[in-house]
N, C-alpha and C positions, 0 to 999 in steps of 0.2 A: 506318614513321616516324610515321604519324598516331597509332598506338596509344600511342606514348611520350608524346604531348602530350595525349591524351584526358582523363586525370584532371585535368591542369592547366587545360584549357579548361573542363571541367565545373565545377571549383572557381571559376573566374572567373565563369562564367555563372550559377552558383547563389549567388554572393556569399559563398562560404565563406571565413572568415578569423577573425581574432580580434575579438571583440566584447565589450562590457560588458553588464551586465544592463539598462542603460538602452536599449541598441540592439538587443538580441537578445530576441525574445519567449520563447524557451525558457529562457534564463538568468533572465529576469524572472519567469517562472512558477515556476521551480525555487526562486528566492529566497523565495517564499512558504512553502516547506517548511523553511526554515532552523531554525525552532523544534524540528524533529524530529532535528536533527543532534546527536550527542553520546552520552553514556552515561546510561542511565536504569535505575532500579529500578521494577519494575512490581508493583502490587498490585491486587486487584480481586475480582470475584465472577462466578460462572457461574450463570446462571438455569436452574432445573430445575422440573418440575411440583410438586416438594415445597418449593420456595422457593430463595432464593439460597444458594450454597455459596461460602465464602471460598476464594480461590485461593492456592496457595503463591506466595511471592515469586519473581519472575522478573527477567530483565534484558533490556536492549536496547542495542545499540551501532549507531549510524548514522554514515555519512560520505558526503560528495559525492565522486563519481568521474567519470571521463570529462569532464574540464574543467568540472565543475559541472552536467553535463547529466543525471546520474542520482544518485539518493540510494539507497544500499545500506544495508540493515539486516540484522543478525543478532539474532534474538530467541529467548529461551527462554520458553516459555509452559506453563501448567498447563491441560491440556484435560480433566482428570479421569482421566487415564491413570495407570499406575503410576509413570512417569517423566516428567520435563519433556520437552516436544517442542521441537526446534530448527527455526526457520523462517528462511528467507532471502528477503528482499524487495528488489525493485528498483522504484523509482518514477521515472517520466519524464513529460515533457509533449509531447504531439503538437500542434505549432503549426498543422498543417493542419486538424485536426478540433477544435482548441481544447478539448482534454480531457486529463486526467491518465490515465496507464495504469500499473497496478501488477501485477507478477508475483510470486507467492508460491509457494514450494515448501517442503516439510518433510521431515524425516528419518524419518517414520513411514510415511506412505502414498506419498510421492514424487510426488504429484499436483501439477502446476503449475496454479494458478488464475490467470486473467487477469481483471483488473478494470478498469473504465473509469468515469470520472466527473469531477465538477467541484466547485469550491467552491460550496456552497449558501448559505453565510453568509460574512462576511469571514474568519472563523477556522475554518470547518468544511468539511473536504474529505470528500466522500462518493463512494464508488465501489461498483459492483456487478459481479458476474460473470454478469449476465443475458444481455447481448449475446453474450459469448463462449461462454456455456452450459457453462462449466467447473464444473459442479455436482458435488455429492457424491451419488453414487447410493445410494438407499435401497431396501429391498425393495419388491416390488409395483410396480415401475416408477416409484416416487416419486423426485423430485429435490429436493435441498436446495441452494438458492442462497444466497449470502451478500452482505451489504452491510457494508462497512467504513467507519467514520467516525472521523476524527481531529479533535478539537477542540484547536486550537493555542493557545487562551487559557490562563489560569492557573486551576486546574491543567490540564495537558495530559491529555486523556483519549483512550482508544481504545475503540471499541465495535464489537462484531461482532453483527449481526442476521442472522436466517435467515428464509427464506421457503420454504414447501412448495407455493406456488401461483403460481410464476413472477413473484413480486414484487407480487402483488395486495395482500398483507398481509405485515407483518414482525413478528417477535418478537425481543426482545433475548436474545442467547445469552451474551455476555460483556461486562462493563464493567470497564475497567482504568484506573488512574491511573498516569501516567508521571512519576516524580519524578527530577530530575537526581541522578545518583550523585555522591557526595562523594569 
């Protein structure tokens, strides 16, 4: 009998229920990501040792799911491969650690990267995969970690930086501009 009421008792004890963004720290934090919701056309450059290379036009579609607690994105991107790559991203807020968590997986390597971070400026969300160590393995035991930055101002930009020294230094890999699709 106790098992039947356990979820209900836990819900009451944890204060789970319907809340507005003003009352709920998760909804309030996720509301800061609202500028990323919608459909976007993506243009940008990839930085190489020989200089920047213009990327093919790509797209991004994002929507809030799970009662506004997760922002899901499906994005096509030009990574310099023969075809555009598709990435699926989920963004959430951890109210206990007071940080954003981002999970990204693609259709080429299938590696899921886990990023964590915070707003470093009022409109700049910055996350890295340093703590999770979901790095991209390179030869000779080298690891490539990434830092993702979303500038939610106008224009909206998305930047990918990489580090070969565990985040001691960063170099820009991609710079993209996100323009609302018409």
